[in-house]
C-alpha atoms as one frame of an Amber mdcrd trajectory, in Angstrom:
protein
  45.510  17.737 110.026  46.993  21.288 110.397  49.708  20.984 108.062  47.141
  20.084 105.456  44.874  22.778 106.135  48.027  25.230 106.118  49.122  23.622
 102.821  45.937  24.196 101.180  45.710  28.109 102.443  49.129  28.582 100.710
  48.222  27.187  97.567  45.000  28.882  98.027  46.949  32.271  98.339  49.910
  31.685  95.957  48.096  32.736  92.851  47.120  36.134  94.798  50.946  36.425
  95.914  52.006  35.877  92.253  49.416  38.564  90.903  50.668  41.024  93.455
  54.434  40.712  92.464  54.014  40.804  89.012  51.839  44.310  89.659  53.640
  46.725  87.342  54.921  49.773  89.371  54.284  53.310  88.514  57.498  53.485
  87.639  57.213  50.506  85.179  53.656  51.146  83.895  53.029  54.898  83.908
  56.451  56.716  83.398  57.017  55.309  80.097  53.513  56.537  78.778  54.275
  60.060  80.276  57.580  59.855  78.381  55.997  59.056  75.158  53.501  61.301
  75.424  55.946  64.172  76.021  58.062  63.105  73.569  55.121  63.439  71.146
  54.654  66.721  72.300  58.250  67.729  71.727  57.503  66.667  67.959  54.882
  68.792  67.479  52.044  65.595  67.908  50.010  68.099  70.587  46.721  66.009
  70.667  48.675  62.789  71.117  50.368  64.219  73.891  47.400  65.263  75.805
  45.894  62.192  75.031  48.477  59.987  76.336  49.035  62.474  79.615  45.186
  61.947  80.010  45.670  58.078  80.094  48.634  58.213  82.165  46.468  60.307
  84.576  43.395  57.704  84.831  46.564  55.247  86.041  47.730  57.721  88.597
  43.979  58.542  90.002  43.581  55.082  90.953  46.799  55.197  93.457  46.567
  56.702  96.820  47.727  60.211  96.805  51.404  59.041  98.887  51.857  56.675
  95.886  51.763  58.897  93.299  54.988  60.813  92.276  55.180  64.286  93.511
  56.791  66.041  90.107  54.527  64.619  87.805  51.546  66.930  88.286  53.832
  69.940  88.298  55.784  68.867  85.340  52.325  68.197  83.290  51.305  71.630
  84.280  54.495  73.346  83.397  54.589  71.309  80.035  50.893  72.297  79.208
  52.217  76.229  79.377  52.964  76.389  75.770  51.145  78.897  72.961  47.673
  77.367  72.277  48.032  74.127  74.204  46.019  74.776  77.289  43.559  76.530
  75.682  42.776  73.428  72.962  43.205  71.392  76.117  40.530  73.569  77.971
  37.950  73.534  75.120  37.956  69.890  75.163  37.172  69.359  79.362  33.872
  71.831  79.045  30.160  70.367  77.846  28.536  66.883  77.678  30.881  65.343
  75.327  33.976  66.390  77.734  37.499  65.030  76.977  40.603  64.554  79.102
  38.590  63.959  81.907  41.022  62.194  83.910  43.831  64.690  83.196  41.593
  67.202  84.601  40.645  65.814  87.592  44.305  64.501  88.147  45.828  68.687
  87.318  42.673  69.739  89.464  43.259  72.828  87.871  40.417  75.148  85.629
  42.055  78.685  85.653  43.604  80.910  82.794  46.715  79.703  80.940  48.890
  82.705  82.282  48.715  81.369  85.670  49.692  77.637  84.891  53.138  78.401
  86.124  51.762  79.449  89.249  50.186  76.161  89.618  52.524  74.306  88.801
  55.022  75.938  91.395  52.199  76.070  94.182  52.327  72.018  93.300  55.620
  71.737  94.132  55.895  73.833  96.969  52.658  72.650  98.720  54.302  68.861
  98.005  57.246  69.874 100.503  59.515  68.879  96.900  62.137  71.351  98.050
  62.352  69.858 101.481  63.709  66.147 100.120  67.164  65.200  99.853  68.254
  64.131  96.870  64.829  64.411  95.313  66.224  65.302  91.646  68.159  61.754
  91.524  64.426  60.458  91.758  63.123  62.219  88.481  63.749  60.574  85.086
  66.493  62.477  83.220  63.503  63.247  80.432  61.555  65.413  82.922  64.913
  67.080  84.331  64.797  69.956  82.035  60.868  71.378  82.770  61.183  71.100
  86.089  64.636  72.825  86.486  63.380  75.436  84.302  59.980  75.579  86.170
  62.028  76.318  89.866  64.313  78.875  87.588  61.171  80.860  85.823  59.408
  80.628  89.419  62.435  82.605  90.964  62.316  85.028  88.140  58.931  85.901
  88.237  59.528  87.168  91.822  62.549  89.070  90.505  60.606  90.586  88.005
  57.318  91.390  90.206  56.142  94.754  90.413  56.013  94.355  94.448  59.470
  94.270  95.794  61.220  90.722  96.839  61.273  91.902 100.662  60.640  95.047
 102.259  63.414  97.434 102.474  65.470  97.278 105.771  65.490 100.641 108.007
  67.757 103.080 106.574  68.314 101.643 103.257  66.565 103.521 100.403  64.259
 101.310  97.985  66.208 102.380  95.392  69.312 100.563  96.700  67.697  97.755
  98.279  65.176  96.548  95.280  67.698  95.683  92.736  69.890  93.941  95.168
  67.182  91.590  96.290  65.729  91.318  92.571  69.363  90.625  91.417  69.697
  87.899  94.165  66.786  85.975  92.488  67.848  86.431  89.219  71.493  84.902
  90.192  69.648  81.964  91.665  67.415  81.430  88.855  70.487  81.220  86.723
  71.307  78.255  88.313  68.785  76.271  87.704  68.017  77.782  84.039  71.923
  77.179  83.444  71.349  73.470  84.695  68.050  73.043  82.685  70.182  73.811
  79.736  73.473  71.729  80.339  71.071  68.597  80.824  68.835  69.971  77.849
  72.105  69.117  75.800  73.386  66.184  77.187  69.881  64.807  76.059  70.105
  66.386  72.662  66.399  67.588  73.394  64.468  70.810  73.158  67.584  72.472
  74.153  66.572  75.777  72.244  64.208  76.043  75.339  67.010  76.099  77.561
  68.798  78.770  75.751  66.205  81.107  75.300  65.297  80.878  78.940  68.846
  81.425  80.085  69.125  84.333  77.980  66.469  86.009  79.562  67.595  85.616
  83.255  70.801  86.897  82.278  69.608  89.795  80.630  67.516  90.924  83.603
  70.905  90.220  85.883  73.095  92.338  83.449  70.210  95.210  83.966  70.135
  94.689  87.979  73.692  94.935  88.253  73.599  98.027  86.333  71.036  99.066
  88.678  73.120  98.738  91.616  75.977 100.232  90.114  73.765 103.315  89.745
  72.933 103.146  93.717  76.603 103.233  94.859  78.570 105.909  95.685  81.963
 104.056  96.300  83.771 104.388  92.754  85.334 100.799  93.022  81.452  99.464
  94.125  80.073 100.770  91.268  83.085  99.403  88.761  82.686  96.019  90.130
  78.974  95.999  89.045  79.163  97.579  85.797  82.043  95.001  84.944  80.011
  91.791  85.944  76.945  93.482  83.883  79.238  93.247  80.644  79.813  89.794
  81.915  75.879  88.778  81.840  75.532  91.190  78.650  78.253  89.023  77.274
  76.517  85.547  78.065  73.078  86.892  76.750  74.626  87.929  73.673  76.242
  84.311  73.370  72.792  82.538  73.991  71.213  84.765  71.778  73.582  83.691
  68.704  73.448  80.138  69.500  77.282  79.815  70.430  77.901  76.078  71.756
  76.831  76.037  76.051  80.724  75.022  76.128  81.832  78.192  74.750  80.070
  80.063  77.517  82.764  78.865  80.157  80.017  78.940  82.673  78.706  75.852
  84.547  75.964  75.527  87.302  76.211  75.177  90.762  75.037  71.895  91.463
  75.067  71.854  94.990  72.719  74.878  95.243  70.549  73.217  92.938  70.453
  69.927  94.498  70.305  72.064  98.353  67.104  71.433 100.144  65.066  74.463
 101.809  67.094  73.706 105.230  70.268  73.923 103.453  69.323  77.122 101.672
  68.498  78.462 105.253  71.473  77.015 106.853  73.904  77.938 104.234  72.546
  81.531 104.058  73.340  82.343 107.782  76.925  80.892 107.470  77.535  83.355
 104.284  76.325  86.220 106.509  78.850  85.225 109.046  81.760  84.654 106.417
  80.757  88.192 105.095  81.374  89.699 109.055  84.780  87.918 109.411  86.089
  89.201 106.155  85.368  92.937 107.244  87.014  92.051 110.569  90.137  91.956
 108.898  90.305  88.270 107.952  89.676  89.400 104.257  88.741  91.350 101.533
  85.894  93.699 100.859  84.986  92.014  97.461  84.868  88.612  99.656  82.442
  90.191 102.003  80.429  91.820  99.178  80.059  88.499  97.511  79.280  86.595
 100.680  76.632  89.047 101.311  75.034  88.177  98.178  75.113  84.753  98.906
  73.332  85.269 101.786  70.599  87.272 100.074  70.452  84.410  97.743  70.157
  81.618  99.799  67.464  82.593 102.177  65.239  84.289  99.151  65.348  81.200
  97.496  64.333  79.367 100.679  61.431  81.566 101.561  60.149  81.017  97.663
  60.355  77.506  98.214  58.615  77.005 101.256  54.759  77.511 101.990  55.200
  78.797 105.430  57.884  79.653 107.482  58.617  78.536 110.924  59.215  81.060
 113.621  62.899  79.794 113.838  63.042  80.310 109.821  61.669  83.773 110.221
  64.106  84.481 112.571  67.151  83.664 109.848  65.332  86.007 107.196  66.170
  88.765 109.073  69.759  88.036 108.177  68.984  88.820 104.615  68.079  92.330
 105.762  71.262  92.650 107.777  73.111  91.393 104.214  71.067  94.295 102.292
  72.468  96.689 105.043  76.162  95.135 104.761  76.090  95.523 101.128  74.697
  99.456 101.111  77.441 100.171 103.588  80.401  98.418 100.653  78.738 100.152
  98.110  78.414 103.884  99.533  82.066 103.496 101.808  85.296 104.378 100.045
């Protein structure tokens, strides 16, 4: 009798189990819709693209928070940050006959268009995206360029902000510390922008955006290097920075003239782009230690200078990609200040 009841129970449960097994996953149901909507926007069909995002958002809102891919919200936010797109959508999300209610609710953003990039960056940081190893491999290829450019733009906004990227260390004038730290952020941003351009070229889609953003970063980088050269009193250090400024100028000109990416003879540092916040903190401290070893007689001033720069670069990126720092991480940030001091000594001592 017990076996009969068990058999009947299994028969009753079987349709439910089959339905659960056949229920499409987020990847099977929502990601194709997101991609199609994104392609429509790429083709200039803005209204259709926004409507598709709204439909995808409606599906995502029915999922628990932990079931939603954490990159989707910043991806949509940064995609909507295009001339006229956000204002067109904002007009239709107000009033009695509001449209795109699902998308507005999913994004949770009601601010002005010029704050969209910061909202996208904040959503990545708050979701601890940069803490996750292998995070880029879990993002579909078609979405990669936008998210890579989002990271690069986040770093560049910090590099170009009115306030200095970090307080000048003791005994280092702001006119020396400021361009050093801004250059570190810009060089880090160039890795993300170059990788975004590389991926776009591979996909043969919206390659122009990657080119334009990369050009803007390397132009700024050339200016920062000239500022560093102007603050250097050691002739060799000044000459090295001016040579580097000319290299960045050459790349900016090539990007401006639509030279093929391969002709730049530049490749992104993929390991740097893939690194987690923890990796950046660890690599930054290691780079400082290598710089000290180089100066102790086991290497050259040029290599020491490069490792000091890498130290600052890693640590500033780690700080920018982390919502709040632990006491240990705050202590590691002190090595960035020490590296700025080390660079200043190399710039002023023959």
